[in-house]
N, C-alpha and C positions, 0 to 999 in steps of 0.2 A: 507363586505356584501356578503352573500351567494346568488348565483343565482340558484334557482330551479324553478319548474313549478309554485309554489305558489307565489314566489317573482315576476316572470315575469308577470303572469296573474294579480297580484295586481297592478303592475306598469302600465300595459296596461289599466286596469279599471280606475285608477286615471287619466291617460292622457285623456281617453275618457270622463270622468266626467268633467274635467276642460275645455276641448274643448267644451263640451255640454253647460256649463255655458255661454260661450262666443258666440258660433255659434247658439245655439238654442234659444237665446234671454232670457235666464233665469235671467240675471242681470237686463235687461230692464224691465222684468215683475215684479221683486222685487221692483224696483223703482216706477213702475206704481201702484202697489198695495199699497205702502206706501202713494202715492199721493191720491189714491182713498179712503183709510181709513181716511186720514185727511179731505177730502171733506165730507165724510159721517159724521164724528164726528163733524165737524164745522157746517154742515147743521142741525144735530140733536140738537146741543147746541142752534143754532139760532131759531129752531122750538120751543124749550122749553121756550125761553125768548121772543118770538115774541108777540108784542102787537097790531099788525095790520095785515090785510089780506095780504098786499104786502110782509111783512117779512115772513109770512108762505108760500106764493107761492115761493119766492126766496129760502127759505131753502128746500122746497120740491124739487125744480129743482136741487139744489146742491146735495141733497142726491140721486136723480135719476141719475144724471150724474156720481156720484161716484160708484153707483151700476152698471151702464152701463159700466164704465171703468173696474170694476172688472170682469164682464162677458166677456168683450172683451179679456182680458188678461188671461182667465182661462186656456187655453191650454198651454200658455207659463209658467204659474205657475206649471202645471203638469210636463213640461220639466225641470223646476228648481228642483222639488222634485226628479225626476229620476236621474238628474245629481248629486245631493247631495247623493243619495243612492249609486250610482256608486262609488263616491269618498270614502264614508265610507266603503263599502265592499272591495274596492281595498286596502284601508289602512289596514283593518283587515287581508286580505290575505298577504299583504306585511309583516306585523308584524309576522304573524304566520309562514311564510316561513323562518324567521330568527331564530326561536327557534330550539332546538335540537330535540324535539319530535314533534309529530303531534297534540298535545293537546295545544290549545290556552289558555293562562292565561293572565289576566290583570296585 
């Protein structure tokens, strides 16, 4: 493995991205979004199959709770996206630093 400025900066970006996934709460946000999507989906399914007012109220409350959970974790989802972009760009820099020329090829 050749160590040059591209390889070192790529490795640093990957480390920062992985650290960001853990420290910035990206993985927790991903799990929270999955739970919120299940809540919204189940609430919508219950709303479509509801035959009483109570079922419609419960399904509306479940969908509202899911949307609220999504809005609460919105900034953490942004952190997850930033960390993923850092990991991807770091990987590209690390790979391009290993080639003989400065042109990156897949």
